[in-house]
C-alpha positions, 0 to 999 in steps of 0.5 A: 500500500503506497498511499491511502485512497483508490485501489491503484495505491496497491503496487507490486514491489520488491521489499526486503525479506523479513527475518526472525528477530525473536526466539519464538517466531516462525518464518512462513513461505506464504502460499495464499492470502485472504482478502477481506473488506477490512483490507479495503477500508484500511487502504481507502481510509488510511486506517492504519496504526498511528505509528505505521509507515508507508509503504505497508503490506496489507492482508490479515489472513494467510496460509503457507509453509514454515521454512524457519523457526526461532530457537525456542519454537516448540509448536512447529518445525520447517515443512509444517503447513499453517494458517492464521490471522495476523498482521496487515493492520499497519503495525505488523507486515500483512500477508500480501507477500511471499514471506512473513514472520510471526510468533508461533502462538499466532499460527495453527496447523492448517487442516489437511482437507483444505488447500492453501487458498481455502485455508487463507479464506477462513481465519478472519471470517471464522473467528468473527462468526464464532465470536458473534454467534457463540461468545457474544450471543450464546447461540445454542442447539434448537435456537433460531438465528437470523444471519444477514447477508448469508452469501457473504464472507462472514455470512456463509461461514456463520450459517455453517457454524450455526447449523453445526451447533444444531440451530435453525437458520434464517438468512437474507439474500439478494438473488436466486443464485445466492438463495440456492447457495445458502440452501446448500449450506443448510439454511432453513429459511431464505428471505429475499430482502428486496422482495419482502420485509425480513421482519415480517418473514422472520415473525411468520417463520417463528410463529410471531415470536422472533428469533433468539439471535440476530447477526447483523453485518449490513448497515445501521438501518438493518440493525434498527429493523433487526431489533424488531426481528428478535424475540423478547429476551433475545440477542442482536449482535452487530459487526458494524458501528450502528451510529448515533441515530438508533432508537433503542426503545424497541430493544429496551421494551423487548429486553434484548441483549446487544453486543458488538464483534470486532475480531481485530481488537486483540490484534489492535490492542495487543491482547495476548490472552484474547489472541490465544482464545482466537487461536483455540477458535481456529483450532475448533474450526479446523475440527469442523473442516475435518468433519465436513461441517465447514468449508469456505466458498471462494469466488475468485483466486487471483495472482498477487499482482492483482490485489488491486483488482480483488479490492475493487471486486469487494468494493463493488459489493454483492460478492459471494463467499471470499476472494483469495490471492495466490502467491 
């Protein structure tokens, strides 16, 4: 990233190869990097750490092969396949690169069932969906959940996680193609939000009660309306800032739990224990992958030199699943 602003600010360049500087670090030959909406926001708005210098290497999600280890590394050895969500926020190098160095505690063993591209597509969205559904909203078996934008990066993973936990899932989509996609993932109720009112649809689906949990990731208006889609004593979680104009009367009258999920907080605030918990989440997701209960959907795999193209695709909106850079 050479400058904040348009995607053209992403340039392919040669930089010094990163080196291990601490005994618990590993050096990874990256094979693939996931591209997430947060990457485009960092690039377009310059949302980097205050002490970050340009040019910077973006990309939070990575997968690759360990090629070197520090003297005190105990979890990995050269040749191990790993996946992780680390770096790319300006303070630490991201994964739009051939090599990266990170502490061993930030990485997990890549599930054998996944290709490098598939593995790079999952960490950020999987941890986000897990924290939102289970850690914040406490979703349990036989409960109902409304997942907005079910065909998106977080949404399509959230559907699979919710189904693996035994919940009943309603989700919103914009096209017949996306409706078919989310049904294949296991969605029990598919709502075409352009053709119908999702609140009315959810109420009808739950015999007038509303869902136990709502996962919102679209905009403040959808968040506001989602308060009416949750049952009394239900829970609404949002991945976004709902803004300052929300009318909280419905939430109060219905005794709703309201929560926020920003899975990048442990990285932004350097919270070691929280990062270890996220590593455990990734380990649990690996088990779901092995058990055929979780699999990413990849819209496109582009070469590293086309990182700007990937950013434009995300910014155009309505992508299905994830976009990955092959390195």
